[in-house]
C-alpha positions in Angstrom: 0.0 0.0 0.0 1.4 3.4 -0.9 2.0 6.1 1.6 -0.7 8.3 0.1 -3.3 5.5 0.3 -2.3 4.7 3.9 -2.6 8.4 4.8 -6.1 8.6 3.3 -7.3 5.4 5.1 -5.9 6.7 8.3 -7.7 10.0 7.9 -11.0 8.3 7.1 -10.7 6.1 10.2 -10.0 9.1 12.4 -13.0 11.0 10.9 -15.2 8.0 11.5 -14.0 7.8 15.1 -14.6 11.5 15.6 -18.1 11.3 14.2 -18.8 8.3 16.4 -17.6 10.1 19.5 -19.7 13.2 18.6 -22.8 11.0 18.0 -22.5 9.1 21.2 -22.5 12.1 23.6 -26.3 12.3 23.8 -29.4 11.5 21.7 -29.6 15.1 20.3 -26.1 14.9 19.0 -26.8 11.6 17.4 -29.9 13.0 15.7 -28.0 16.0 14.4 -25.1 13.9 13.0 -27.7 11.7 11.3 -29.7 14.7 9.9 -26.4 16.3 8.7 -25.4 13.1 6.9 -28.8 12.8 5.2 -28.7 16.4 4.1 -25.2 15.9 2.7 -26.1 12.7 0.9 -29.3 14.2 -0.5 -27.4 17.2 -1.9 -24.7 15.0 -3.3 -27.3 12.8 -5.1 -29.1 15.9 -6.4 -25.9 17.4 -7.8 -24.9 14.0 -9.3 -28.3 13.7 -11.0 -28.0 17.2 -12.4 -24.5 16.6 -13.6 -25.4 13.3 -15.2 -28.4 14.9 -16.9 -26.2 17.7 -18.3 -23.6 15.2 -19.6 -26.3 13.0 -21.2 -27.9 16.1 -22.7 -24.7 17.3 -24.2 -23.8 13.9 -25.7 -27.3 12.8 -26.4 -27.6 14.2 -29.9 -24.4 12.5 -31.1 -25.9 9.1 -30.4 -29.2 9.8 -32.1 -30.2 7.9 -35.2 -32.8 10.3 -36.4 -31.9 13.0 -38.9 -31.4 16.6 -37.6 -34.5 18.8 -37.5 -35.1 20.8 -40.6 -33.2 18.4 -42.9 -36.4 17.5 -44.9 
């Protein structure tokens, strides 16, 4: 395993431990960590869907088998 990969894995483990510690303080903290994760995941999915839609829209015409409009 390269040094960069090991560093990344170590940082992710530390982040997971920190979030676990923050969530285990009391029930309100756990709920806030959960809500923050859901908001972040929802925003990431929405941005990903918009980006994928834009990419497919940009390349969608190049894969079309129909003639371009106005060619008749």
